[in-house]
C-alpha positions in Angstrom: -39.1 115.0 297.6 -40.0 112.2 295.3 -43.0 110.0 296.5 -42.1 107.2 294.2 -40.6 104.0 295.4 -37.0 103.4 294.3 -36.8 101.3 291.2 -36.1 97.6 291.7 -32.5 96.7 290.8 -32.2 94.8 287.6 -29.9 91.9 286.9 -27.6 94.4 285.1 -27.4 96.8 288.1 -27.0 93.9 290.5 -24.0 92.7 288.5 -22.6 96.2 288.4 -22.9 96.6 292.1 -20.9 93.5 292.8 -17.9 94.8 290.9 -18.2 98.4 292.1 -15.1 99.6 293.9 -14.3 102.6 295.9 -12.8 105.3 293.7 -9.0 105.3 293.8 -7.5 108.6 295.2 -11.0 110.0 295.5 -11.5 110.3 291.8 -15.0 109.4 290.5 -14.8 107.4 287.3 -17.6 106.1 285.1 -20.3 108.3 286.6 -19.8 112.1 286.4 -23.3 113.1 285.3 -25.1 116.1 286.9 -27.5 113.7 288.5 -24.6 112.0 290.3 -23.1 115.2 291.5 -26.6 116.3 292.7 -27.1 113.1 294.7 -23.6 113.5 296.3 -24.5 117.0 297.6 -28.0 115.9 298.7 -26.5 113.0 300.7 -23.8 115.1 302.2 -26.3 117.8 303.1 -28.4 115.2 305.0 -25.3 114.0 306.9 -24.0 117.5 307.6 -27.4 118.6 309.0 -27.6 115.5 311.2 -30.8 114.1 309.8 -29.4 110.6 310.3 -30.8 109.1 307.0 -30.6 105.4 306.2 -30.0 104.0 302.7 -33.7 103.6 302.1 -34.5 107.2 303.0 -31.7 108.5 300.8 -32.8 106.3 298.0 -36.3 107.7 298.2 -35.0 111.3 298.5 -32.7 110.9 295.4 -35.1 108.7 293.4 -32.6 105.8 293.0 -31.8 102.4 294.3 -30.1 101.6 297.6 -27.2 100.1 295.7 -26.7 103.5 294.0 -26.7 105.1 297.4 -24.0 102.7 298.6 -21.8 103.6 295.7 -22.4 107.3 296.3 -21.5 106.9 300.0 -18.3 105.2 298.8 -17.6 108.1 296.5 -18.1 110.6 299.3 -15.8 108.6 301.5 -13.1 108.5 298.8 -13.4 112.2 298.2 -13.1 113.0 301.9 -10.0 110.9 302.5 -7.0 113.1 303.4 -9.0 116.4 303.3 -8.8 118.6 306.3 -11.4 121.1 307.5 -9.8 124.4 308.2 -12.9 126.1 309.6 -13.3 123.4 312.2 -9.6 123.0 312.9 -9.8 119.3 312.1 -7.0 117.2 310.8 -7.1 115.0 307.7 -10.4 113.1 307.2 -10.4 109.4 307.0 -12.5 107.1 304.7 -14.5 105.9 307.8 -15.6 109.4 308.8 -19.2 108.4 307.6 -20.5 106.0 310.2 -23.9 104.3 310.8 -25.4 105.5 314.2 -27.4 102.5 315.4 -29.0 104.6 318.2 -30.3 107.1 315.7 -30.9 104.5 312.9 -29.0 106.3 310.2 -25.7 107.6 308.9 -23.8 110.6 310.3 -20.4 112.3 310.1 -18.0 111.3 312.8 -16.6 114.9 312.8 -18.0 118.3 311.9 -17.2 119.3 308.4 -18.2 122.7 306.9 -16.8 122.1 303.4 -17.1 119.2 301.0 -14.7 118.7 298.1 -16.2 117.8 294.7 -12.8 116.7 293.5 -9.5 115.5 294.9 -6.6 117.7 293.7 -3.2 116.2 293.6 0.0 118.2 294.1 0.8 118.7 290.4 -2.7 120.2 290.0 -2.3 122.4 293.0 1.0 123.7 291.6 -0.9 124.9 288.5 -3.7 126.4 290.6 -1.2 128.1 292.9 0.5 129.7 289.9 -2.8 130.9 288.5 -3.7 132.4 291.9 -0.3 134.1 292.2 -0.8 135.6 288.8 -3.7 137.5 290.3 -1.9 138.6 293.5 -0.2 141.7 292.0 -3.6 143.0 291.0 -5.4 142.7 294.4 -5.3 146.4 294.9 -7.5 147.0 291.9 -11.3 146.4 291.9 -11.2 143.8 289.1 -8.3 142.1 290.7 -10.0 141.8 294.1 -13.1 140.5 292.4 -11.1 137.8 290.5 -9.2 136.7 293.6 -12.5 136.3 295.6 -14.0 134.4 292.7 -11.0 132.1 292.4 -11.0 131.4 296.2 -14.7 130.8 296.2 -14.6 128.4 293.3 -11.6 126.5 294.5 -13.0 126.2 297.9 -16.2 124.7 296.6 -14.3 122.2 294.5 -11.7 121.1 297.1 -13.1 122.2 300.5 -10.0 124.3 301.2 -8.4 127.6 300.3 -5.3 127.1 302.4 -2.3 128.2 300.3 0.2 128.7 303.2 2.1 125.5 302.7 2.5 126.2 299.0 3.4 129.8 299.5 6.3 128.8 301.8 7.6 126.3 299.3 7.0 127.8 295.9 7.2 131.5 295.0 6.4 133.3 291.7 7.6 136.8 290.9 5.7 139.0 288.5 6.0 142.5 287.2 5.2 145.6 289.2 1.8 146.3 290.6 -0.6 148.1 288.2 -2.1 151.4 289.2 -5.0 151.1 291.5 -8.2 151.8 289.5 -11.0 153.2 291.7 -13.6 152.8 289.0 -12.2 149.8 287.1 -15.0 147.4 288.0 -17.6 150.0 287.1 -16.0 150.8 283.8 -15.5 147.1 283.0 -19.1 146.2 283.7 -20.4 149.2 281.6 -18.1 148.5 278.6 -18.8 144.7 278.7 -22.5 145.5 278.6 -22.0 147.9 275.7 -20.1 145.2 273.7 -22.8 142.6 274.2 -25.6 145.1 273.4 -23.7 146.8 270.6 -24.2 150.2 272.1 -22.1 153.4 271.6 -20.4 154.7 274.7 -19.6 158.3 275.7 -16.4 158.7 277.7 -14.1 161.4 278.9 -10.6 160.5 278.0 -7.2 162.0 279.2 -4.3 160.9 277.0 -0.7 161.1 278.4 0.2 164.4 276.7 -3.2 165.9 275.7 -6.1 167.6 277.3 -9.2 165.6 278.4 -11.9 165.3 275.8 -15.3 163.7 275.4 -15.5 160.9 272.9 -18.1 158.6 271.4 -16.7 155.1 270.8 -17.9 151.7 269.6 -16.3 149.2 272.0 -15.0 146.1 270.2 -13.3 144.1 273.0 -11.5 144.5 276.4 -8.0 143.1 277.2 -5.5 143.2 280.0 -1.7 143.5 279.8 0.6 143.7 282.8 -2.3 144.2 285.1 -3.7 147.2 283.3 -7.0 147.0 281.4 -7.6 148.4 278.0 -10.5 149.0 275.6 -10.1 148.4 271.9 -12.7 150.5 270.0 -13.6 152.4 267.0 -14.5 156.1 266.8 -18.2 156.2 266.5 -19.2 156.1 262.8 -15.5 156.0 261.7 -13.2 153.1 260.7 -10.4 154.5 262.9 -9.5 152.2 265.8 -7.9 153.1 269.1 -6.6 151.4 272.3 -7.8 153.3 275.4 -6.5 152.7 278.9 -9.1 152.2 281.7 -7.2 154.4 284.1 -7.6 157.4 281.7 -11.3 156.9 281.2 -13.9 158.8 283.3 -17.6 159.6 283.2 -18.3 156.6 281.0 -22.0 156.2 280.1 -24.1 154.2 277.7 -26.0 155.9 274.9 -29.1 154.8 273.1 -27.2 154.6 269.8 -26.2 151.2 268.5 -23.6 150.1 266.0 -22.8 147.3 263.7 -20.1 145.2 265.3 -16.8 144.3 263.7 -16.5 140.6 264.2 -12.9 139.8 265.1 -10.9 137.5 267.3 -8.8 139.5 269.8 -6.0 137.0 269.3 -5.8 137.8 265.6 -5.7 141.5 266.4 -2.5 141.0 268.3 -0.9 138.6 265.9 2.0 141.0 265.2 1.8 143.2 268.2 4.6 143.8 270.7 2.4 145.2 273.5 -1.0 146.9 273.7 -1.1 148.4 270.1 -3.0 145.8 268.0 -1.5 144.8 264.6 -2.9 142.1 262.4 -0.4 142.3 259.5 3.1 141.1 259.2 5.8 143.8 259.0 7.1 144.7 255.6 10.3 145.8 257.4 11.0 143.4 260.3 12.7 144.7 263.4 16.3 143.4 263.5 18.4 143.7 266.6 21.9 142.3 267.3 22.9 141.4 270.9 26.5 141.1 272.2 28.0 137.9 273.5 27.2 139.0 277.1 23.5 139.2 276.5 23.1 136.6 273.7 22.0 133.8 276.0 19.5 135.9 277.9 18.0 137.3 274.6 17.7 133.8 273.2 16.0 132.3 276.2 12.7 134.2 275.6 10.3 133.7 272.8 9.3 137.3 271.9 7.2 136.2 269.0 6.3 132.7 267.6 7.7 133.8 264.2 11.0 135.2 265.5 14.3 134.2 264.0 17.6 133.9 266.0 20.9 133.7 264.2 24.3 133.1 265.8 26.9 135.7 264.9 30.7 135.5 264.9 32.1 136.2 268.3 29.2 134.7 270.3 26.5 137.3 269.7 23.1 136.7 268.1 20.8 138.5 265.7 17.1 138.6 266.5 14.5 139.3 263.8 11.0 140.1 264.9 7.9 140.5 262.6 6.6 143.7 264.3 5.4 146.7 262.3 4.6 149.5 264.8 4.4 152.9 263.2 5.5 154.9 266.2 7.6 152.3 267.9 6.2 153.6 271.2 6.4 150.2 272.9 9.5 148.8 271.2 11.9 151.7 272.0 11.7 151.4 275.8 12.3 147.6 275.5 15.4 148.1 273.3 16.8 150.9 275.5 16.5 148.6 278.5 19.2 146.4 277.0 21.7 149.3 277.1 24.9 148.8 275.1 24.1 145.1 274.7 21.7 145.7 271.9 22.2 147.3 268.5 19.3 148.2 266.1 20.0 147.1 262.6 16.6 148.0 261.1 14.3 149.5 260.2 16.0 152.7 259.7 13.2 154.7 261.2 13.5 152.8 264.5 17.3 153.1 264.5 17.1 156.9 264.1 14.5 157.2 266.9 16.6 155.1 269.3 19.8 157.1 268.5 17.8 160.3 269.1 16.6 159.1 272.5 20.1 158.0 273.5 21.5 161.4 272.6 18.8 163.2 274.6 19.5 160.8 277.6 23.2 161.5 277.4 22.6 165.2 277.2 20.6 165.1 280.4 23.2 163.4 282.5 
């Protein structure tokens, strides 16, 4: 606690106090410094803990003038307006919920309040936040997903004083892809690999590819990324230029080694510049992928931006031709996407992709 007396208001501050107005819609303007936020919380703490401070006591505690305290009280009142306290079961707070108790000689809260909102969030902002939270919902069964949801709720609760999404969940719904596999060790693997990246340390892992036996590998982790709820590691084979994408769910027995490596400075976004899925590709295809869609699927195919550099041409009869700058050697990710369109899609090129799709279709037909 400061023992200094509050500074005497100058002519400038006196003039400012005369034109000071209560923030509109609870938005603080003109003073968003860390000192200001600190005072707001100090004042609210005094009120919440029923210490019944007056303006002079708050000014001494915060090391400012009583005029500043008056403006801070107005800011708190503005932020509290319309905010409900779920924990206490209270309704919407009003701007007069901070009152001066003459019997106690100081200010107090008219009602119990367990949370205090730093900001007022309007509906259009809540829509964005609701979308972001729903993006995390499919991953709540994974360790990292649960951790992210808890962090989101905690942060949003601190900022706004509420984590009540029920009204929004009833009115607005987002549908996402299927739930990812539940990773029992995903948080542990994430923490270890993240540490290895920061410290530039080689990692030893046991890895089980889809159609191979498990093996122990030494890798140099470059960056981590998530796609469709599944986490991946992009890395180099230790001491080699060869790079690989490894799935968290197939990693076990990960451990740090004492060996360090020289990092390959790269922007993950650049690594996926010409990628369709989880296989990074930084270079533009020499032979772009060209697919023609029938009239029945033309609108649906054209409604999605598959890549910023894609080209769509209208064809006679109502179909469209889609050209994509992907250059994936195995077409491991492109083939399932193309096959999902059924007879609505026809591969024009490259020839290698067309031959692989034809081969897969024949094998599918033979198995029916």
